[in-house]
Each structure stands twice: as structure tokens, then as C-alpha cells.
Kinemage of the C-alpha trace (Angstrom):
@kinemage 1
@onewidth
@group {chain A} dominant
@subgroup {mainchain}
@vectorlist {calphas} color= white
{ca unk a 1} P 70.817 66.810 60.901
{ca unk a 2} L 71.520 65.108 57.566
{ca unk a 3} L 69.684 67.863 55.683
{ca unk a 4} L 71.864 70.495 57.362
{ca unk a 5} L 75.014 68.673 56.339
{ca unk a 6} L 73.877 68.163 52.768
{ca unk a 7} L 72.981 71.822 52.436
{ca unk a 8} L 76.178 73.289 53.834
{ca unk a 9} L 78.988 70.870 53.018
{ca unk a 10} L 80.635 69.124 50.109
{ca unk a 11} L 80.148 65.358 49.685
{ca unk a 12} L 83.639 64.756 51.073
{ca unk a 13} L 82.953 66.873 54.148
{ca unk a 14} L 79.631 65.151 54.717
{ca unk a 15} L 81.489 61.838 54.981
{ca unk a 16} L 83.997 63.303 57.436
{ca unk a 17} L 81.394 64.901 59.681
{ca unk a 18} L 79.040 61.947 59.526
{ca unk a 19} L 81.907 59.653 60.462
{ca unk a 20} L 82.695 61.796 63.493
{ca unk a 21} L 79.032 61.990 64.493
{ca unk a 22} L 78.586 58.238 64.144
{ca unk a 23} L 81.615 57.671 66.369
{ca unk a 24} L 80.287 60.191 68.868
{ca unk a 25} L 76.915 58.492 69.069
{ca unk a 26} L 78.598 55.100 69.421
{ca unk a 27} L 80.549 56.437 72.378
{ca unk a 28} L 77.913 58.631 73.980
{ca unk a 29} L 74.523 57.062 73.432
{ca unk a 30} L 73.233 56.272 76.883
{ca unk a 31} L 76.308 57.502 78.717
{ca unk a 32} L 76.020 58.324 82.388
{ca unk a 33} L 75.956 62.099 82.131
{ca unk a 34} L 75.052 64.344 85.041
{ca unk a 35} L 74.386 68.034 84.646
{ca unk a 36} L 74.140 71.013 86.923
{ca unk a 37} L 73.281 74.640 86.165
{ca unk a 38} L 74.701 75.356 82.723
{ca unk a 39} L 76.356 78.533 81.554
{ca unk a 40} L 77.274 79.853 78.143
{ca unk a 41} L 80.910 79.701 77.086
{ca unk a 42} L 81.167 83.489 77.074
{ca unk a 43} L 80.356 83.520 80.772
{ca unk a 44} L 83.123 81.095 81.691
{ca unk a 45} L 86.619 82.154 82.669
{ca unk a 46} L 89.666 80.448 81.144
{ca unk a 47} L 90.197 78.124 84.099
{ca unk a 48} L 86.550 77.277 84.721
{ca unk a 49} L 85.254 73.858 83.725
{ca unk a 50} L 82.949 73.087 80.821
{ca unk a 51} L 82.776 69.486 82.061
{ca unk a 52} L 84.329 67.060 84.529
{ca unk a 53} L 85.235 63.440 83.816
{ca unk a 54} L 85.603 61.242 86.891
{ca unk a 55} L 86.303 64.392 88.900
{ca unk a 56} L 88.874 65.845 86.457
{ca unk a 57} L 88.010 69.214 84.919
{ca unk a 58} L 87.957 70.044 81.232
{ca unk a 59} L 88.627 73.769 81.198
{ca unk a 60} L 86.944 76.412 79.099
{ca unk a 61} L 90.406 77.180 77.675
{ca unk a 62} L 90.791 73.605 76.403
{ca unk a 63} L 87.320 73.699 74.924
{ca unk a 64} L 87.964 77.014 73.138
{ca unk a 65} L 91.239 75.693 71.680
{ca unk a 66} L 89.753 72.486 70.264
{ca unk a 67} L 86.522 74.171 69.203
{ca unk a 68} L 88.439 76.826 67.287
{ca unk a 69} L 90.596 74.190 65.609
{ca unk a 70} L 87.532 72.135 64.588
{ca unk a 71} L 85.831 75.209 63.185
{ca unk a 72} L 88.911 76.140 61.170
{ca unk a 73} L 89.116 72.665 59.637
{ca unk a 74} L 85.429 72.743 58.828
{ca unk a 75} L 85.638 76.162 57.187
{ca unk a 76} L 88.612 75.070 55.086
{ca unk a 77} L 86.586 72.245 53.574
{ca unk a 78} L 83.310 74.101 53.153
{ca unk a 79} L 85.186 76.312 50.683
{ca unk a 80} L 83.326 79.571 51.033
{ca unk a 81} L 79.884 78.164 51.757
{ca unk a 82} L 78.084 79.681 54.702
{ca unk a 83} L 77.879 78.056 58.109
{ca unk a 84} L 74.566 78.532 59.883
{ca unk a 85} L 73.814 78.229 63.589
{ca unk a 86} L 72.695 74.612 63.351
{ca unk a 87} L 76.030 73.470 61.962
{ca unk a 88} L 77.880 75.498 64.584
{ca unk a 89} L 75.935 73.714 67.335
{ca unk a 90} L 76.914 70.352 65.867
{ca unk a 91} L 80.579 71.403 66.052
{ca unk a 92} L 80.090 72.555 69.662
{ca unk a 93} L 78.608 69.218 70.674
{ca unk a 94} L 81.271 67.224 68.825
{ca unk a 95} L 84.053 69.275 70.438
{ca unk a 96} L 82.770 68.594 73.938
{ca unk a 97} L 82.439 64.881 73.198
{ca unk a 98} L 85.928 64.854 71.676
{ca unk a 99} L 87.367 66.347 74.880
{ca unk a 100} L 85.534 63.835 77.081
{ca unk a 101} L 87.005 60.989 75.018
{ca unk a 102} L 90.414 62.626 75.264
{ca unk a 103} L 90.215 62.911 79.046
{ca unk a 104} L 89.213 59.262 79.411
{ca unk a 105} L 92.183 58.210 77.288
{ca unk a 106} L 94.519 60.355 79.389
{ca unk a 107} L 93.160 58.848 82.601
{ca unk a 108} L 93.642 55.355 81.199
{ca unk a 109} L 97.183 56.163 80.080
{ca unk a 110} L 97.998 57.349 83.589
{ca unk a 111} L 96.540 54.203 85.179
{ca unk a 112} L 98.631 52.046 82.856
{ca unk a 113} L 101.780 53.982 83.719
{ca unk a 114} L 102.253 55.608 80.315
{ca unk a 115} L 104.880 58.322 80.771
{ca unk a 116} L 106.388 60.568 78.129
{ca unk a 117} L 110.089 61.284 78.831
{ca unk a 118} L 111.305 64.857 78.482
{ca unk a 119} L 113.671 63.735 75.726
{ca unk a 120} L 110.787 62.413 73.610
{ca unk a 121} L 108.797 65.605 74.208
{ca unk a 122} L 111.769 67.728 73.157
{ca unk a 123} L 112.329 65.591 70.048
{ca unk a 124} L 108.765 66.206 68.856
{ca unk a 125} L 108.730 69.916 69.707
{ca unk a 126} L 111.995 70.554 67.858
{ca unk a 127} L 110.347 69.236 64.681
{ca unk a 128} L 107.342 71.543 64.795
{ca unk a 129} L 107.516 73.548 61.512
{ca unk a 130} L 106.264 76.658 63.320
{ca unk a 131} L 109.416 76.658 65.423
{ca unk a 132} L 111.916 76.279 62.593
{ca unk a 133} L 113.905 79.372 61.654
{ca unk a 134} L 116.402 79.252 58.765
{ca unk a 135} L 116.075 75.488 58.619
{ca unk a 136} L 116.753 74.892 62.332
{ca unk a 137} L 114.851 74.851 65.588
{ca unk a 138} L 115.101 78.265 67.274
{ca unk a 139} L 115.201 77.730 71.062
{ca unk a 140} L 115.204 81.463 71.868
{ca unk a 141} L 112.119 82.137 69.742
{ca unk a 142} L 110.458 79.071 71.222
{ca unk a 143} L 111.076 79.909 74.864
{ca unk a 144} L 110.653 83.689 74.814
{ca unk a 145} L 108.023 84.183 72.126
{ca unk a 146} L 106.152 81.019 71.135
{ca unk a 147} L 105.471 79.586 74.618
{ca unk a 148} L 104.207 82.884 76.109
{ca unk a 149} L 102.144 83.589 72.968
{ca unk a 150} L 100.530 80.140 73.009
{ca unk a 151} L 99.604 80.354 76.688
{ca unk a 152} L 98.292 83.908 76.379
{ca unk a 153} L 96.389 83.100 73.195
{ca unk a 154} L 94.763 79.843 74.280
{ca unk a 155} L 95.140 79.754 78.065
{ca unk a 156} L 96.815 76.350 78.007
{ca unk a 157} L 100.412 75.159 78.251
{ca unk a 158} L 101.806 74.093 74.877
{ca unk a 159} L 104.238 71.512 76.275
{ca unk a 160} L 101.527 69.902 78.389
{ca unk a 161} L 99.264 69.702 75.326
{ca unk a 162} L 101.981 67.983 73.273
{ca unk a 163} L 102.810 65.614 76.143
{ca unk a 164} L 99.134 64.637 76.363
{ca unk a 165} L 98.967 63.981 72.619
{ca unk a 166} L 102.040 61.753 72.849
{ca unk a 167} L 100.577 59.851 75.817
{ca unk a 168} L 97.392 59.153 73.856
{ca unk a 169} L 99.418 58.001 70.837
{ca unk a 170} L 101.480 55.734 73.096
{ca unk a 171} L 98.329 54.275 74.640
{ca unk a 172} L 96.859 53.525 71.225
{ca unk a 173} L 100.086 51.904 70.064
{ca unk a 174} L 99.899 49.400 72.939
{ca unk a 175} L 96.775 47.909 71.400
{ca unk a 176} L 97.621 48.294 67.714
{ca unk a 177} L 98.112 44.582 67.084
{ca unk a 178} L 95.234 43.262 69.163
{ca unk a 179} L 92.453 43.706 66.630
{ca unk a 180} L 94.032 41.805 63.758
{ca unk a 181} L 93.040 43.086 60.326
{ca unk a 182} L 90.697 40.543 58.700
{ca unk a 183} L 91.506 38.896 55.401
{ca unk a 184} L 88.602 40.681 53.751
{ca unk a 185} L 85.639 42.875 54.599
{ca unk a 186} L 83.497 39.731 54.865
{ca unk a 187} L 85.649 38.052 57.498
{ca unk a 188} L 86.281 38.635 61.185
{ca unk a 189} L 88.809 37.289 63.650
{ca unk a 190} L 87.361 35.166 66.443
{ca unk a 191} L 88.961 33.786 69.612
{ca unk a 192} L 88.091 30.816 71.818
{ca unk a 193} L 89.095 30.597 75.485
{ca unk a 194} L 88.542 28.372 78.475
{ca unk a 195} L 87.743 30.240 81.680
{ca unk a 196} L 87.802 29.218 85.313
{ca unk a 197} L 86.145 31.520 87.850
{ca unk a 198} L 87.106 30.880 91.459
{ca unk a 199} L 85.303 32.673 94.281
{ca unk a 200} L 87.181 31.827 97.479
{ca unk a 201} L 84.384 32.820 99.898
{ca unk a 202} L 81.799 30.875 97.931
{ca unk a 203} L 83.992 27.760 97.799
{ca unk a 204} L 84.425 27.908 101.575
{ca unk a 205} L 80.676 28.301 102.100
{ca unk a 206} L 80.045 25.332 99.821
{ca unk a 207} L 82.652 23.371 101.824
{ca unk a 208} L 84.667 22.595 98.683
{ca unk a 209} L 87.778 23.995 100.402
{ca unk a 210} L 88.590 24.486 104.065
{ca unk a 211} L 89.625 28.151 103.780
{ca unk a 212} L 90.209 30.979 101.289
{ca unk a 213} L 93.948 30.301 101.203
{ca unk a 214} L 93.253 26.820 99.818
{ca unk a 215} L 90.914 28.316 97.198
{ca unk a 216} L 93.658 30.689 96.037
{ca unk a 217} L 96.030 27.736 95.836
{ca unk a 218} L 93.546 26.015 93.508
{ca unk a 219} L 93.616 29.114 91.275
{ca unk a 220} L 97.411 29.035 91.249
{ca unk a 221} L 97.379 25.398 90.133
{ca unk a 222} L 95.114 26.201 87.180
{ca unk a 223} L 97.391 29.070 86.173
{ca unk a 224} L 100.527 26.927 86.469
{ca unk a 225} L 99.254 23.776 84.706
{ca unk a 226} L 97.236 24.688 81.591
{ca unk a 227} L 97.447 21.125 80.202
{ca unk a 228} L 95.874 19.594 83.312
{ca unk a 229} L 92.647 21.594 83.564
{ca unk a 230} L 90.330 18.624 83.118
{ca unk a 231} L 92.030 16.752 85.942
{ca unk a 232} L 92.190 19.837 88.168
{ca unk a 233} L 88.509 20.601 87.557
{ca unk a 234} L 87.496 17.107 88.680
{ca unk a 235} L 89.780 17.252 91.685
{ca unk a 236} L 88.682 20.698 92.917
{ca unk a 237} L 85.019 20.550 91.780
{ca unk a 238} L 85.449 23.735 89.759
{ca unk a 239} L 83.754 24.267 86.397
{ca unk a 240} L 85.720 25.066 83.262
{ca unk a 241} L 83.697 27.184 80.843
{ca unk a 242} L 84.421 27.416 77.124
{ca unk a 243} L 83.854 30.924 75.782
{ca unk a 244} L 83.781 31.534 72.060
{ca unk a 245} L 84.368 31.696 69.238
{ca unk a 246} L 83.879 35.411 69.852
{ca unk a 247} L 85.066 38.735 68.509
{ca unk a 248} L 86.748 41.418 70.563
{ca unk a 249} L 83.452 43.292 70.543
{ca unk a 250} L 81.928 40.346 72.481
{ca unk a 251} L 84.700 40.273 75.086
{ca unk a 252} L 82.413 40.931 78.086
{ca unk a 253} L 81.463 37.223 78.031
{ca unk a 254} L 84.957 36.242 79.135
{ca unk a 255} L 85.054 37.963 82.523
{ca unk a 256} L 81.295 38.111 83.095
{ca unk a 257} L 81.148 41.820 82.331
{ca unk a 258} L 84.106 42.669 84.550
{ca unk a 259} L 87.641 43.607 83.619
{ca unk a 260} L 89.673 46.672 82.809
{ca unk a 261} L 91.462 47.577 79.605
{ca unk a 262} L 94.734 46.002 80.701
{ca unk a 263} L 92.955 42.718 81.578
{ca unk a 264} L 91.543 42.323 78.082
{ca unk a 265} L 94.839 43.407 76.565
{ca unk a 266} L 96.494 40.457 78.322
{ca unk a 267} L 93.752 38.056 77.265
{ca unk a 268} L 93.730 38.907 73.569
{ca unk a 269} L 97.507 38.642 73.290
{ca unk a 270} L 97.577 35.082 74.676
{ca unk a 271} L 98.920 32.451 72.322
{ca unk a 272} L 100.101 28.838 72.248
{ca unk a 273} L 103.457 29.642 73.826
{ca unk a 274} L 101.900 31.846 76.538
{ca unk a 275} L 98.400 30.432 76.915
{ca unk a 276} L 97.264 31.488 80.411
{ca unk a 277} L 96.512 34.724 82.221
{ca unk a 278} L 94.979 35.153 85.666
{ca unk a 279} L 93.468 38.193 87.353
{ca unk a 280} L 91.681 38.963 90.605
{ca unk a 281} L 88.533 41.034 90.059
{ca unk a 282} L 86.444 41.817 93.106
{ca unk a 283} L 85.523 38.592 94.912
{ca unk a 284} L 86.601 36.313 92.073
{ca unk a 285} L 89.828 35.041 90.545
{ca unk a 286} L 89.646 34.430 86.795
{ca unk a 287} L 92.050 32.149 84.962
{ca unk a 288} L 91.765 32.417 81.181
{ca unk a 289} L 93.360 29.937 78.775
{ca unk a 290} L 93.860 30.512 75.067
{ca unk a 291} L 92.326 27.726 72.970
{ca unk a 292} L 92.642 29.155 69.494
{ca unk a 293} L 91.710 31.871 67.040
{ca unk a 294} L 90.538 31.812 63.465
{ca unk a 295} L 89.126 33.984 60.741
{ca unk a 296} L 85.467 33.338 60.045
{ca unk a 297} L 83.025 34.599 57.457
{ca unk a 298} L 80.789 37.206 59.065
{ca unk a 299} L 77.049 36.702 59.013
{ca unk a 300} L 76.705 40.433 59.577
{ca unk a 301} L 79.491 42.944 59.110
{ca unk a 302} L 77.852 45.037 61.840
{ca unk a 303} L 79.239 42.506 64.302
{ca unk a 304} L 82.587 44.215 63.831
{ca unk a 305} L 82.174 47.205 66.079
{ca unk a 306} L 85.486 48.902 65.500
{ca unk a 307} L 88.831 48.267 67.116
{ca unk a 308} L 89.435 47.063 70.636
{ca unk a 309} L 90.344 50.419 72.152
{ca unk a 310} L 87.327 52.173 70.645
{ca unk a 311} L 84.931 49.543 71.970
{ca unk a 312} L 86.476 49.682 75.402
{ca unk a 313} L 86.371 53.476 75.400
{ca unk a 314} L 82.703 53.421 74.454
{ca unk a 315} L 81.988 51.329 77.550
{ca unk a 316} L 84.032 53.667 79.718
{ca unk a 317} L 82.095 56.695 78.483
{ca unk a 318} L 78.831 55.022 79.401
{ca unk a 319} L 79.986 54.232 82.933
{ca unk a 320} L 82.171 57.265 83.694
{ca unk a 321} L 80.992 60.047 85.995
{ca unk a 322} L 80.592 62.890 83.538
{ca unk a 323} L 79.191 66.300 84.352
{ca unk a 324} L 78.639 68.916 81.661
{ca unk a 325} L 78.232 72.583 82.462
{ca unk a 326} L 78.297 74.156 79.000
{ca unk a 327} L 75.103 75.552 77.588
{ca unk a 328} L 74.587 75.297 73.841
{ca unk a 329} L 74.959 78.735 72.293
């Protein structure tokens, strides 16, 4: 693959493509993909699916739109050099992976209640240079020419596409400040927490509490009295575990491999003034207390595995139910 890129692209383009491929492999290596009989893109109608992500279709129309856009960007930077079949196949694969990532982000945004108001959508659309006539937004051209053209040309709704882009941007902005930029390339931010895991059924079986209601009350006491954990632990015979120092990339240690994006978002925004967060995950209640955070010199820069959202998304790709139907052409 590297030989293909060196042969057909400038040094700048090689960096761009390699960066995208590295990200793709980080997200998709070992992901839980299922396939059924595949068909070539030419044999798929506009509304047919090239893939499904957790039961949601990615249409052939969406794929064609993003694939065409990726090809155009690639051609612009190749600057007249030829593009052979091998490079085209790389773009095909990257486009499909890009759309799977996109769909996972959209599903997460929906779960978190991210909604784009019509006013915000209109604000962005009115500033699209393609829709400006004589220095102003032209609503007649937009409604009667641009919208029908876009849908006929690509088979997708322009406003829905823009709304999706805005939802993804909004989702990313939620987590912008979580992965604090280190002081230098040789330093990483690390957090330390104390964690209490309470399993009501298990505590009842072990006769540490009389019923599950009492176990939940114990959890409430830990959440309400962060300064008294040592005393509460002795009183209720519950262990307090110190986790860390750890990076965001090592976050699975906190909730024993459990937890959704919003759970970790709450945890990594804890501070001295708001030190505790609790969450019920399956048969366990977790209470997490912020102890501190500090910048440490990294023994290996590789320990920094990108930002919080990217790491979480990589895990989601590996565990999502993904079916691909598109045959490489």
C-alpha cells in the first residue's frame, strides 16, 4: 500500500492519506463486521444499503456522494498524476469506513439528545457561498433550483445532510475540553479517582445488607458524603479502589470495562468543587470520586492514543453490529 501511495501522490498527499488510513485502522482493526452476499455499487439502487450500522442503513446514494467528494479532493492534490485501480480501491474502502464512523457519531448524538434547531440550520445554509447571488442569499434559487438539483444529483436531502454535519460538530464540541492539551509532546495528562462498586444482589447474598433497597441507600451515602468514604467503607464493608494515575485512553479501568460515552464525559469533568459522580450500569452502581490530575512525563508517546471521542468511537466500532454489502470494484 505504501508503494502505491509513493508512486501516485505528492509527499503532502501521502501524509494526508496515510493519516486517514492510520485512523481507519485504529477504528476498524478487529471490528465486529458481518457480511452477507455483496454486490457492486453499479448494481445498487439509490435507496439500497451499502452497509448497516446497528440496524441503520447507509444508502448507496450517501456512499456515492462521499466517495465522489473524496475522489475529487484526491485528484486535486495529485495534480495531474494518474490514479490506478489500487488507489481507487483504497478510496472506496476509506469512504465506507468514513460513513460507518459518521453513522456511529449520529447515533451517539441522538442518544445524548443533540438536536439542531431549524434556526441554526437556516443560519448555516444562508451562508453557503453557492447560494449567494449578488452578495445575498437567494431563497427562490435555493428552494426551486438548488434543493431539487441536489436531491436529483446525489439522491440525498441537502438540509438533512447539513443538519447531520451540525449534529456531529455539536457532539464533538461537548468533549472538546476533556482531553486537555499537554504542556509538551513529551507529557500527558493523568487522572486519579477512587471508585466504589456496589452490587445490591451480591451484598444481599453476602448478608452485608438486609435487602437491595438498603444497598442502594449505601450507594447514596457514598455519593452524598465524599469526605467520609473511609468511614463509610468500614461501616458498610465495601471496598474503595484507587484507580490511576491513568490517561483517558486507559479509562476502561474505572468502570471495569463498562460505561457509555456520557458516563466517561461526567467522570473526566469532575473536579475539586464537584468531585463525585454515580451511575447504575447493569447489576452494579458505581460511585467515582475525583482525587486529582497532573501532567506527567510520558515513558512512551504511544500511550497517548488520540482524543477522548476518537478512542471511544474506536471501541464502539469494534462492538457495533456492522454489516457491509458493497463489493470492491
